Residue frames relative to the residue before (quaternion, step in Angstrom):
aa qw qx qy qz dx dy dz
M 1.0000 0.0000 0.0000 0.0000 0.00 0.00 0.00
K 0.5878 0.6213 -0.3707 0.3621 3.60 1.04 -0.77
D 0.8057 0.2488 -0.1191 0.5242 3.59 0.86 -0.96
K 0.3449 0.7290 -0.5185 0.2842 3.59 1.20 0.29
V 0.1829 -0.7937 0.5751 0.0762 3.55 -0.88 0.97
T 0.0628 -0.7764 0.6270 0.0114 3.54 -0.80 1.09
V 0.2273 -0.7634 0.5919 0.1234 3.55 -0.75 1.06
V 0.1458 -0.7839 0.6011 0.0543 3.55 -0.83 1.04
I 0.0771 -0.7993 0.5959 -0.0014 3.56 -0.77 1.10
P 0.1774 -0.7601 0.6151 0.1116 3.62 -0.36 1.17
A 0.0423 0.8394 -0.5368 0.0743 3.59 -0.74 0.97
F 0.0122 -0.7650 0.6439 -0.0011 3.53 -1.12 0.82
N 0.8289 -0.1884 0.0725 0.5218 3.58 -0.36 1.28
E 0.3746 0.7159 -0.4963 0.3176 3.56 0.65 1.19
E 0.1445 0.8423 -0.5093 0.1016 3.60 0.99 0.78
K 0.6439 0.5484 -0.3274 0.4212 3.60 1.13 -0.53
T 0.7821 0.3244 -0.1628 0.5065 3.59 1.14 -0.54
I 0.5447 0.6875 -0.3968 0.2707 3.59 1.10 -0.59
A 0.6195 0.5486 -0.3574 0.4330 3.62 0.99 -0.71
G 0.6670 0.5042 -0.2994 0.4597 3.58 0.95 -0.88
I 0.6330 0.5244 -0.3314 0.4632 3.57 1.04 -0.76
I 0.6774 0.4939 -0.3012 0.4543 3.59 0.81 -0.97
R 0.6656 0.4873 -0.3076 0.4743 3.59 0.91 -0.85
G 0.6698 0.5260 -0.2998 0.4299 3.57 1.04 -0.76
V 0.7377 0.4239 -0.2384 0.4683 3.59 1.00 -0.77
R 0.4997 0.7234 -0.4057 0.2497 3.57 1.15 -0.62
Q 0.7016 0.4932 -0.2887 0.4257 3.60 0.86 -0.90
Y 0.7130 0.4607 -0.2525 0.4643 3.59 1.21 -0.37
C 0.7676 0.3386 -0.1813 0.5131 3.61 1.21 -0.01
D 0.5025 -0.6422 0.4917 0.3056 3.53 -1.34 0.18
E 0.8040 0.0587 0.0069 0.5917 3.58 1.11 -0.65
I 0.1901 -0.7608 0.6108 0.1095 3.55 -1.16 0.67
L 0.0666 -0.7946 0.6035 -0.0035 3.54 -0.79 1.08
L 0.1397 -0.7771 0.6101 0.0665 3.57 -0.57 1.16
V 0.1529 -0.7659 0.6193 0.0799 3.56 -0.78 1.07
S 0.1657 -0.8256 0.5370 0.0506 3.52 -0.26 1.30
A 0.4855 -0.6427 0.5089 0.3036 3.54 -1.00 0.86
K 0.5729 -0.6190 0.4205 0.3343 3.56 -0.98 0.87
R 0.7173 0.4542 -0.2454 0.4679 3.58 1.05 -0.77
C 0.3633 0.7484 -0.4840 0.2714 3.59 1.27 0.14
T 0.1191 -0.8324 0.5409 0.0201 3.59 -0.80 1.02
D 0.6465 0.5226 -0.3367 0.4422 3.62 1.20 -0.11
N 0.7086 -0.4815 0.3329 0.3940 3.60 -1.24 -0.41
T 0.2507 0.8038 -0.5103 0.1752 3.60 1.20 0.36
R 0.6868 0.4850 -0.2934 0.4550 3.61 0.77 -0.97
K 0.6572 0.5265 -0.3075 0.4431 3.57 0.89 -0.96
I 0.6654 0.4970 -0.2977 0.4708 3.58 0.94 -0.91
A 0.6534 0.5242 -0.3137 0.4471 3.59 0.91 -0.93
K 0.6628 0.4999 -0.3043 0.4671 3.60 0.92 -0.89
S 0.6533 0.5283 -0.3169 0.4400 3.58 0.97 -0.82
L 0.7095 0.4227 -0.2423 0.5091 3.57 1.21 -0.51
G 0.6484 -0.5888 0.2975 0.3802 3.56 1.24 0.35
A 0.4871 0.6512 -0.4501 0.3689 3.60 1.20 0.17
N 0.4264 -0.6404 0.5649 0.2983 3.53 -1.20 0.55
V 0.1485 -0.8083 0.5672 0.0533 3.59 -0.92 0.85
V 0.0070 0.7603 -0.6494 0.0124 3.55 -0.98 0.94
I 0.3261 -0.7439 0.5552 0.1789 3.56 -1.20 0.53
D 0.3823 -0.7446 0.5017 0.2187 3.56 -0.79 1.01
S 0.6602 -0.5400 0.3679 0.3703 3.56 -1.31 -0.05
G 0.5726 -0.6428 0.3571 0.3625 3.56 1.28 0.13
K 0.5225 0.6648 -0.3971 0.3568 3.58 1.22 0.33
G 0.7286 -0.3931 0.2533 0.5004 3.60 1.20 -0.28
K 0.7553 -0.3957 0.2771 0.4429 3.56 -1.35 0.07
G 0.6567 0.5266 -0.3163 0.4374 3.57 0.90 -0.89
D 0.6102 0.5507 -0.3325 0.4624 3.54 1.05 -0.79
G 0.6736 0.4992 -0.2860 0.4640 3.57 0.96 -0.89
M 0.6607 0.5012 -0.3074 0.4667 3.56 0.96 -0.83
R 0.6474 0.5103 -0.3211 0.4662 3.58 1.00 -0.76
L 0.5991 0.5495 -0.3477 0.4671 3.57 1.11 -0.68
A 0.6566 0.5120 -0.3062 0.4615 3.58 0.91 -0.91
I 0.6476 0.5242 -0.3170 0.4531 3.59 0.95 -0.88
R 0.6483 0.5108 -0.3192 0.4657 3.58 1.01 -0.75
I 0.6859 0.5063 -0.2831 0.4394 3.58 0.97 -0.85
I 0.6944 0.4945 -0.2803 0.4412 3.57 0.86 -0.98
K 0.4054 -0.7661 0.4592 0.1946 3.56 -0.77 1.11
G 0.7992 -0.1918 0.1685 0.5442 3.60 0.89 -0.82
G 0.5909 0.5837 -0.4317 0.3519 3.55 -1.32 -0.20
I 0.6559 -0.4729 0.4056 0.4261 3.54 -1.14 -0.77
I 0.1860 -0.7551 0.6194 0.1076 3.55 -1.03 0.86
L 0.0589 -0.7868 0.6137 0.0284 3.57 -0.78 0.98
F 0.2077 -0.7807 0.5825 0.0892 3.55 -0.74 1.11
I 0.0579 0.7787 -0.6220 0.0580 3.56 -0.95 0.91
D 0.4662 -0.6940 0.4731 0.2778 3.59 -0.92 0.87
A 0.4886 -0.6984 0.4608 0.2473 3.55 -1.20 0.62
D 0.5822 0.6373 -0.3593 0.3545 3.60 1.24 -0.10
G 0.5591 -0.6421 0.3725 0.3693 3.58 1.28 0.04
S 0.4845 0.6901 -0.4239 0.3306 3.59 1.24 0.18
H 0.6952 0.4290 -0.2728 0.5081 3.59 1.22 -0.35
I 0.3845 -0.7356 0.5212 0.1983 3.56 -1.12 0.70
P 0.4068 -0.7505 0.4640 0.2364 3.63 -0.39 1.17
K 0.6059 0.5800 -0.3598 0.4087 3.60 1.07 -0.65
D 0.6145 0.5442 -0.3487 0.4524 3.59 1.26 -0.30
M 0.4499 0.7293 -0.4344 0.2775 3.59 1.21 -0.23
P 0.6624 0.5158 -0.3408 0.4231 3.66 0.79 -0.84
K 0.6960 0.4588 -0.2959 0.4665 3.60 0.91 -0.81
I 0.6082 0.5282 -0.3590 0.4715 3.59 1.18 -0.44
M 0.7227 0.4411 -0.2468 0.4713 3.58 1.00 -0.79
K 0.5134 0.6972 -0.4024 0.2974 3.59 1.14 -0.56
P 0.6822 0.4738 -0.3253 0.4520 3.69 0.76 -0.85
L 0.6172 0.5310 -0.3495 0.4636 3.60 1.12 -0.57
K 0.6872 0.4846 -0.2807 0.4627 3.56 0.88 -0.93
E 0.6946 0.4493 -0.2669 0.4945 3.57 1.16 -0.60
G 0.4991 -0.6859 0.4080 0.3374 3.60 1.26 0.02
K 0.4974 0.6811 -0.4091 0.3483 3.59 1.21 0.43
A 0.7898 0.1372 -0.0698 0.5938 3.59 1.25 -0.21
D 0.3694 -0.7024 0.5615 0.2345 3.52 -1.34 0.34
M 0.7651 0.0318 -0.0595 0.6404 3.55 1.30 -0.37
V 0.1027 -0.7850 0.6096 0.0391 3.57 -1.04 0.82
I 0.1755 -0.7917 0.5821 0.0600 3.55 -0.88 1.03
G 0.3644 -0.6858 0.5806 0.2446 3.56 -1.06 0.76
S 0.2130 -0.8340 0.5014 0.0882 3.57 -0.31 1.26
R 0.3463 -0.7340 0.5537 0.1864 3.54 -0.87 1.06
L 0.5942 0.5597 -0.3763 0.4382 3.58 1.12 -0.51
L 0.7033 0.4385 -0.2552 0.4980 3.57 1.07 -0.75
G 0.7746 0.3703 -0.1813 0.4797 3.57 1.07 -0.74
G 0.5293 -0.6389 0.4040 0.3854 3.58 1.22 -0.37
S 0.1158 -0.7976 0.5899 0.0503 3.56 -1.19 0.53
M 0.2722 -0.7399 0.5942 0.1591 3.54 -1.03 0.86
E 0.6464 0.5657 -0.2900 0.4220 3.56 1.31 -0.24
L 0.7709 0.4048 -0.2052 0.4470 3.59 0.86 -0.94
H 0.6973 0.3575 -0.3327 0.5246 3.58 0.81 0.98
G 0.5771 0.6122 -0.4265 0.3320 3.54 -1.26 0.34
T 0.7839 0.1257 -0.0861 0.6019 3.58 1.14 -0.54
F 0.6425 -0.5311 0.3801 0.4009 3.56 -1.24 0.38
N 0.6355 0.5347 -0.3317 0.4475 3.59 1.01 -0.77
K 0.6577 0.4943 -0.3078 0.4780 3.58 1.01 -0.79
F 0.6055 0.5418 -0.3473 0.4681 3.57 1.10 -0.70
L 0.6558 0.5094 -0.3115 0.4620 3.60 0.95 -0.86
R 0.6300 0.5318 -0.3304 0.4595 3.57 1.02 -0.78
M 0.6661 0.4937 -0.3015 0.4708 3.55 0.94 -0.89
F 0.6535 0.5134 -0.3109 0.4612 3.58 0.95 -0.89
F 0.6517 0.5158 -0.3062 0.4643 3.58 0.95 -0.91
S 0.6472 0.5224 -0.3055 0.4636 3.57 0.99 -0.87
M 0.6564 0.5092 -0.3083 0.4634 3.58 0.98 -0.85
C 0.6161 0.5408 -0.3427 0.4589 3.59 1.08 -0.70
I 0.6490 0.5017 -0.3152 0.4772 3.58 0.97 -0.84
N 0.6228 0.5426 -0.3383 0.4508 3.58 0.98 -0.83
Q 0.6850 0.4969 -0.2904 0.4467 3.57 0.88 -0.94
I 0.6235 0.5234 -0.3413 0.4700 3.59 1.04 -0.71
I 0.6522 0.5073 -0.3077 0.4718 3.59 0.96 -0.89
N 0.6672 0.5064 -0.3030 0.4546 3.58 0.91 -0.92
W 0.6501 0.5111 -0.3063 0.4715 3.56 1.02 -0.82
R 0.6898 0.5037 -0.2811 0.4376 3.56 0.87 -0.98
F 0.8220 0.2591 -0.1035 0.4965 3.58 0.86 -0.96
N 0.4091 -0.7421 0.4482 0.2847 3.58 1.32 0.16
V 0.4664 0.6348 -0.4664 0.4025 3.55 0.83 1.07
K 0.3392 -0.7185 0.5620 0.2300 3.58 -1.32 -0.05
I 0.1391 0.7900 -0.5744 0.1632 3.53 0.34 1.29
S 0.2607 -0.8076 0.5147 0.1220 3.57 -0.79 1.01
D 0.8214 0.1328 -0.0334 0.5536 3.61 1.10 -0.57
S 0.0373 -0.8501 0.5250 -0.0156 3.55 0.49 1.21
Q 0.6812 0.5339 -0.2786 0.4162 3.60 1.19 -0.46
N 0.5401 0.6606 -0.4115 0.3203 3.59 1.13 -0.40
G 0.3975 -0.7496 0.4859 0.2096 3.57 -0.85 0.99
F 0.5753 0.5674 -0.3775 0.4522 3.59 1.26 -0.21
R 0.3439 0.7379 -0.4915 0.3092 3.56 -0.06 1.31
A 0.2149 -0.7487 0.6111 0.1410 3.55 -1.29 0.43
I 0.0133 -0.7979 0.6011 -0.0425 3.54 -1.04 0.82
K 0.5276 -0.5956 0.4893 0.3570 3.58 -1.12 0.60
A 0.5418 -0.6575 0.4148 0.3194 3.57 -0.87 0.94
N 0.6637 0.5058 -0.3175 0.4504 3.59 0.94 -0.83
V 0.6208 0.5240 -0.3358 0.4767 3.58 1.13 -0.64
A 0.6449 0.5279 -0.3181 0.4519 3.57 0.90 -0.93
K 0.6643 0.4972 -0.3033 0.4685 3.59 0.97 -0.83
D 0.6576 0.5318 -0.3057 0.4374 3.57 1.02 -0.81
L 0.6018 0.5921 -0.3573 0.3994 3.61 1.14 -0.52
K 0.1898 -0.8143 0.5253 0.1581 3.59 1.20 -0.51
L 0.0318 0.8497 -0.5211 0.0736 3.54 0.79 1.11
V 0.1740 -0.8078 0.5594 0.0661 3.56 -1.10 0.76
S 0.5058 0.6811 -0.4169 0.3263 3.62 1.20 -0.31
N 0.2665 -0.7659 0.5679 0.1409 3.54 -1.10 0.78
K 0.7299 0.4204 -0.2153 0.4941 3.58 1.20 -0.51
F 0.7820 -0.3236 0.2500 0.4705 3.56 -1.28 -0.44
D 0.5592 0.6243 -0.3897 0.3817 3.60 1.20 -0.27
I 0.4273 0.7172 -0.4633 0.2971 3.59 1.23 0.00
E 0.6126 0.5494 -0.3626 0.4374 3.62 1.06 -0.62
T 0.6303 0.5176 -0.3204 0.4819 3.58 1.08 -0.76
E 0.6587 0.5072 -0.3058 0.4641 3.57 0.89 -0.92
M 0.6366 0.5432 -0.3252 0.4403 3.57 0.96 -0.85
C 0.6659 0.5016 -0.2984 0.4647 3.58 0.93 -0.92
M 0.7167 0.4714 -0.2722 0.4359 3.55 0.73 -1.05
K 0.6728 0.4802 -0.3081 0.4709 3.60 0.97 -0.76
C 0.5788 0.5602 -0.3710 0.4620 3.59 1.12 -0.61
L 0.7009 0.4691 -0.2680 0.4657 3.55 0.83 -1.01
K 0.6197 0.5495 -0.3370 0.4477 3.59 1.03 -0.75
K 0.7401 0.4078 -0.2116 0.4911 3.55 1.00 -0.85
G 0.5675 -0.6472 0.3629 0.3569 3.57 1.27 0.13
Y 0.4301 0.6863 -0.4793 0.3380 3.59 1.19 0.37
R 0.4623 -0.7058 0.4820 0.2362 3.53 -1.13 0.74
I 0.1110 -0.7820 0.6122 0.0373 3.56 -0.93 1.00
L 0.0390 -0.7725 0.6336 0.0150 3.55 -0.94 0.92
E 0.2384 -0.7502 0.5969 0.1554 3.55 -1.28 0.41
V 0.0924 -0.7553 0.6436 0.0818 3.54 -1.20 0.58
P 0.5723 -0.6031 0.4153 0.3692 3.62 -1.05 0.61
S 0.1162 0.7747 -0.6167 0.0779 3.57 -1.02 0.81
M 0.3682 -0.7436 0.5221 0.1975 3.54 -0.70 1.12
E 0.2333 -0.7476 0.6048 0.1447 3.57 -1.01 0.85
L 0.2806 -0.7688 0.5571 0.1408 3.54 -0.74 1.11
K 0.5529 -0.5779 0.4708 0.3724 3.55 -1.24 0.34
R 0.4811 -0.6700 0.4709 0.3129 3.58 -0.83 0.92
K 0.4719 -0.7213 0.4427 0.2471 3.56 -0.93 0.94
Y 0.8134 0.1286 -0.0303 0.5666 3.56 1.02 -0.79
G 0.8188 0.2775 -0.1889 0.4657 3.55 -1.20 0.53
K 0.4424 -0.6684 0.5337 0.2698 3.51 -1.38 -0.21
S 0.6092 -0.5539 0.4210 0.3806 3.54 -1.22 0.48
G 0.4194 -0.7156 0.5046 0.2397 3.56 -1.09 0.74
I 0.5443 0.6226 -0.3941 0.4010 3.57 1.30 0.01
S 0.0284 0.7760 -0.6269 0.0631 3.55 -0.72 1.15
L 0.4099 -0.7301 0.4872 0.2482 3.58 -0.63 1.10
L 0.6214 0.5461 -0.3517 0.4381 3.59 1.03 -0.69
R 0.7334 0.4183 -0.2239 0.4868 3.55 1.05 -0.77
L 0.8108 0.2987 -0.1145 0.4901 3.57 0.99 -0.87
G 0.4442 0.7328 -0.4404 0.2678 3.60 1.22 -0.30
W 0.6843 0.4851 -0.2955 0.4572 3.58 0.88 -0.93
I 0.6054 0.5506 -0.3564 0.4510 3.60 1.15 -0.58
Y 0.6260 0.5232 -0.3267 0.4772 3.57 1.03 -0.80
L 0.6666 0.5088 -0.3044 0.4518 3.59 0.87 -0.96
Y 0.6378 0.5220 -0.3162 0.4698 3.57 0.98 -0.86
R 0.6706 0.5086 -0.3059 0.4451 3.59 0.90 -0.90
V 0.6429 0.5095 -0.3207 0.4736 3.58 1.04 -0.75
L 0.6865 0.5145 -0.2927 0.4223 3.59 0.81 -1.01
I 0.7213 0.4410 -0.2742 0.4583 3.62 0.85 -0.86
N 0.7118 0.4182 -0.2692 0.4959 3.59 1.25 -0.18
L 0.3950 0.7192 -0.4852 0.3022 3.59 1.22 0.26
């Protein structure tokens, strides 16, 4: 149980990419758990089940709600979160999990700043997202005297017992921020490894600063 690896894939209408993600992660884990958004209307769940993944349905409140559901379900070992849009590279999973297995970290984040991103540039909106993310990173670094470059990336691995101890409450995309800040507050060790972010093949990101910016700010302020 100590080194059991469960891959968690939060997904909302990702039928075009989910098969590739499941096939890509399978060789690096013991179990695959797809957390399907309650409002999902396509064949994502059907495809995931056909490929042997376990499927659960969240309460419809957002990505954070789904991730918290997965944390409650998983009994132990290592939890690795990977997005369903194809922007993360499964081959990077071993290097993300290595510091956990060696006892050198309690959570490891795949850093886009260190590995590069094809997604966070090219338009003014993407520039704002990157700038906003960097501001959050700097606040976290100032508050906890650390050097984290990508606190927002969803490609990360964490010990299951640590994830449970954080008692996360976020329902939206701000859960990654909450996870980082609560880890540091409780004295858990966070490391980063380089990981390239690919451009998503289909659809658009669900992150809108106009809609979610104030939620991020609220999450940072209450965890200072």
